[in-house]
C-alpha positions in Angstrom: -38.2 -25.0 -18.2 -37.3 -21.7 -19.8 -33.8 -21.7 -18.0 -33.2 -25.4 -19.8 -33.6 -24.0 -23.0 -31.6 -21.3 -22.9 -29.1 -23.7 -21.6 -28.9 -25.9 -24.3 -29.2 -23.2 -27.0 -26.2 -21.2 -25.1 -24.3 -24.9 -25.1 -25.2 -25.3 -29.2 -24.2 -22.1 -29.8 -20.7 -22.6 -28.1 -20.2 -25.7 -29.5 -20.7 -24.6 -32.8 -18.3 -22.0 -32.6 -15.8 -24.2 -31.3 -15.8 -26.6 -34.0 -15.3 -23.7 -36.7 -12.4 -22.6 -34.4 -11.1 -26.3 -34.6 -11.7 -26.4 -38.5 -9.8 -23.2 -38.9 -6.9 -24.1 -36.6 -6.8 -27.6 -38.4 -6.0 -26.0 -42.0 -2.0 -25.8 -41.2 -0.5 -27.9 -39.3 0.9 -26.6 -35.8 4.4 -27.5 -36.4 4.5 -25.5 -39.8 3.1 -22.8 -38.5 4.9 -21.9 -35.6 8.2 -23.4 -36.5 10.6 -21.1 -35.6 8.8 -20.8 -31.8 9.2 -24.3 -31.8 12.8 -24.6 -32.7 13.8 -21.5 -30.9 11.7 -22.4 -27.6 14.0 -25.7 -27.7 17.5 -24.0 -28.3 17.2 -21.5 -25.8 15.1 -23.4 -23.1 16.5 -27.0 -23.5 19.6 -26.9 -25.3 17.9 -28.5 -28.6 17.3 -31.6 -26.6 13.5 -31.7 -25.7 11.2 -33.9 -28.0 7.7 -32.5 -30.1 4.8 -34.1 -28.8 1.2 -33.5 -30.5 -1.7 -34.3 -28.1 -4.5 -32.7 -30.5 -5.0 -29.7 -33.1 -4.9 -27.3 -29.7 -2.5 -28.7 -27.6 0.9 -29.3 -28.2 4.5 -29.8 -25.7 8.3 -29.3 -26.1 8.9 -31.8 -23.3 12.4 -32.7 -21.9 13.0 -35.5 -19.3 16.2 -36.4 -17.6 16.9 -38.4 -14.3 16.4 -35.8 -12.1 14.2 -33.1 -14.0 11.3 -32.4 -16.0 10.7 -29.6 -17.5 8.3 -28.9 -20.7 6.7 -26.4 -22.6 2.9 -26.5 -23.5 1.4 -24.9 -26.7 -2.4 -24.1 -26.5 -3.4 -23.1 -30.0 -6.8 -20.5 -30.3 -7.5 -19.2 -33.5 -5.7 -15.6 -32.8 -4.1 -16.9 -29.4 -1.1 -18.8 -28.8 -0.9 -19.7 -25.1 2.8 -20.9 -23.1 3.0 -22.7 -20.4 7.0 -23.9 -18.8 7.0 -26.0 -16.0 9.9 -27.7 -14.4 10.3 -29.9 -11.7 13.6 -30.3 -10.2 13.6 -33.0 -7.5 10.7 -31.0 -4.8 11.3 -27.7 -6.6 8.6 -26.8 -9.5 9.1 -23.8 -11.5 6.3 -22.4 -13.5 5.6 -19.4 -15.9 2.4 -19.1 -18.7 1.9 -15.9 -21.0 -0.5 -15.7 -24.0 0.3 -14.5 -27.0 -2.7 -12.6 -29.1 -2.6 -11.7 -33.2 -1.3 -14.6 -33.8 -3.5 -15.7 -37.1 -1.0 -14.1 -39.9 2.1 -14.6 -37.8 5.2 -13.7 -39.2 8.9 -15.2 -39.0 9.7 -12.0 -37.1 7.2 -12.3 -34.9 7.6 -15.7 -33.9 11.2 -14.7 -33.4 9.8 -11.9 -31.0 7.9 -14.6 -29.1 10.7 -16.7 -28.2 13.2 -13.8 -27.2 10.1 -12.5 -25.0 8.9 -15.4 -23.8 13.1 -17.1 -22.9 13.5 -14.1 -20.9 10.1 -13.9 -19.2 11.0 -17.4 -18.1 14.4 -16.5 -16.6 13.2 -13.4 -15.2 9.4 -14.1 -14.0 9.2 -18.0 -13.3 7.5 -18.6 -9.8 9.2 -21.4 -7.7 7.8 -23.5 -5.4 8.0 -26.5 -3.1 
């Protein structure tokens, strides 16, 4: 019985912290806060042809679909962390790469430009290919 009470208390604490973080994130729209990253990765990875898609306050995408190739960057937004994941499907070949950037709560334009260049170079050098 005591274990059930402990689990319920932990669940309530977790949910309240998640709701608090979500409210904090929603104060500034993602596309406004990270506009340099979105535009920069679109230009570098997709030659400006990707579409921005909004799923919810935490999850966003840059997506490019062509006849034989599908590729996207997934953005997962936390209060002080930005998780980026690149995936590309070309016929039966899958290319993936992901990386976290922390300290983005009060991100500057220079930091966004650094993230664009860093993530782009990491995708080109460290992507994993699977069949």
